[in-house]
C-alpha positions as CSV (number, residue, x, y, z in Angstrom):
1,Q,-7.3,10.0,14.4
2,V,-5.4,9.1,11.2
3,Q,-6.2,10.1,7.7
4,L,-4.8,8.3,4.7
5,V,-4.9,9.5,1.1
6,E,-3.5,7.3,-1.7
7,S,-2.2,8.6,-5.0
8,G,-0.1,7.4,-8.0
9,G,-2.4,4.9,-9.6
10,G,-3.2,4.8,-13.3
11,L,-2.8,2.9,-16.5
12,V,0.5,1.3,-17.2
13,Q,1.8,-1.2,-19.8
14,P,3.0,-4.6,-18.8
15,G,6.6,-4.5,-17.6
16,G,6.2,-0.9,-16.5
17,S,6.5,0.7,-13.1
18,L,4.5,2.9,-10.8
19,R,5.1,4.4,-7.4
20,L,2.1,4.7,-5.1
21,S,2.1,7.2,-2.3
22,C,0.0,7.4,0.9
23,A,-0.1,10.7,2.6
24,V,-0.6,10.3,6.4
25,S,-1.9,12.9,8.7
26,G,-3.3,13.0,12.3
27,S,-1.9,10.8,15.1
28,I,1.3,9.9,13.3
29,F,3.2,8.7,16.4
30,N,0.4,6.3,17.4
31,I,0.9,4.2,14.3
32,D,2.1,0.6,14.9
33,T,2.0,-0.8,11.4
34,M,1.3,0.4,7.9
35,A,0.5,-1.7,4.9
36,W,-0.6,-1.8,1.3
37,Y,-3.6,-4.0,0.4
38,R,-5.1,-4.6,-3.0
39,Q,-8.4,-5.9,-4.3
40,A,-8.3,-7.3,-7.9
41,P,-11.5,-7.9,-9.9
42,G,-13.3,-11.0,-8.6
43,K,-10.9,-11.5,-5.7
44,Q,-10.8,-10.7,-2.0
45,R,-8.7,-7.9,-0.6
46,E,-5.2,-9.2,0.1
47,L,-2.2,-7.9,2.0
48,V,0.5,-6.8,-0.4
49,A,3.2,-5.4,1.9
50,R,3.5,-4.3,5.5
51,I,6.0,-2.3,7.5
52,T,6.1,-2.0,11.3
53,S,7.2,0.8,13.4
54,R,10.3,-1.2,14.2
55,G,11.1,-1.5,10.5
56,S,10.1,-5.1,9.9
57,I,8.8,-5.7,6.4
58,N,6.9,-8.5,4.7
59,Y,5.5,-9.1,1.3
60,V,3.0,-11.4,-0.3
61,D,4.9,-14.0,-2.4
62,S,3.5,-12.8,-5.7
63,V,5.2,-9.4,-5.4
64,K,8.4,-10.3,-3.7
65,G,11.3,-9.0,-5.6
66,R,9.2,-6.6,-7.7
67,F,7.5,-4.3,-5.1
68,T,9.2,-2.3,-2.4
69,I,7.4,-0.7,0.6
70,S,9.0,2.2,2.3
71,R,8.3,5.3,4.4
72,D,10.0,8.5,5.0
73,N,10.5,10.4,8.3
74,S,7.1,12.1,8.0
75,W,5.4,8.8,7.6
76,M,4.6,9.2,4.0
77,L,4.2,5.6,2.8
78,Y,5.3,4.4,-0.6
79,L,4.9,1.3,-2.8
80,L,7.3,1.1,-5.7
81,M,6.0,-1.4,-8.2
82,N,8.3,-2.7,-10.9
83,S,7.8,-5.3,-13.6
84,L,4.0,-4.9,-13.5
85,N,1.8,-7.5,-15.1
86,P,-1.9,-7.7,-15.7
87,E,-2.4,-9.8,-12.6
88,D,-1.3,-6.7,-10.6
89,T,-4.4,-4.8,-11.7
90,A,-6.4,-3.9,-8.6
91,V,-7.5,-1.1,-6.4
92,Y,-4.6,-0.5,-3.9
93,Y,-5.4,0.7,-0.4
94,C,-3.2,2.2,2.3
95,N,-3.8,0.9,5.8
96,A,-2.6,1.9,9.2
97,V,-3.1,0.2,12.6
98,L,-2.6,2.3,15.7
99,V,-1.2,1.4,19.1
100,V,-4.6,2.1,20.6
101,R,-6.7,-0.5,22.4
102,G,-9.2,-2.1,20.1
103,D,-8.0,-0.3,17.0
104,Q,-9.4,-2.0,13.9
105,G,-7.2,-0.2,11.3
106,H,-7.7,2.8,9.1
107,W,-8.1,2.9,5.4
108,G,-7.6,5.3,2.5
109,Q,-10.0,5.6,-0.4
110,G,-7.9,3.5,-2.7
111,T,-6.1,4.2,-6.0
112,L,-6.7,2.1,-9.1
113,V,-3.8,0.5,-10.9
114,T,-4.6,-0.9,-14.3
115,V,-1.9,-2.9,-16.1
116,S,-2.8,-3.4,-19.8
117,S,-1.5,-3.0,-23.3
């Protein structure tokens, strides 16, 4: 079992920065990949950034060069968001996929990021 709890969201002005955190507990060493997703108003949930257990990283084009996904040795997951714009407004979700047969992924409760003047 894996539990994910996001934090760090809030209201920020355009051009500002936030760092989201995802606290991970449970079966840490069964994690294959971790990722940040977001769901903006009126849009489907989309993958923002993903990191594998081997260190491979990918980003959606719209955040490349602005966002950085990382983790520490305790599997705390982070998303550093720079140069935020109103289009980044969304609920951001932490996700983990385990190296367990048939695992469909595990989700946190989400944290709201609002970019507005």
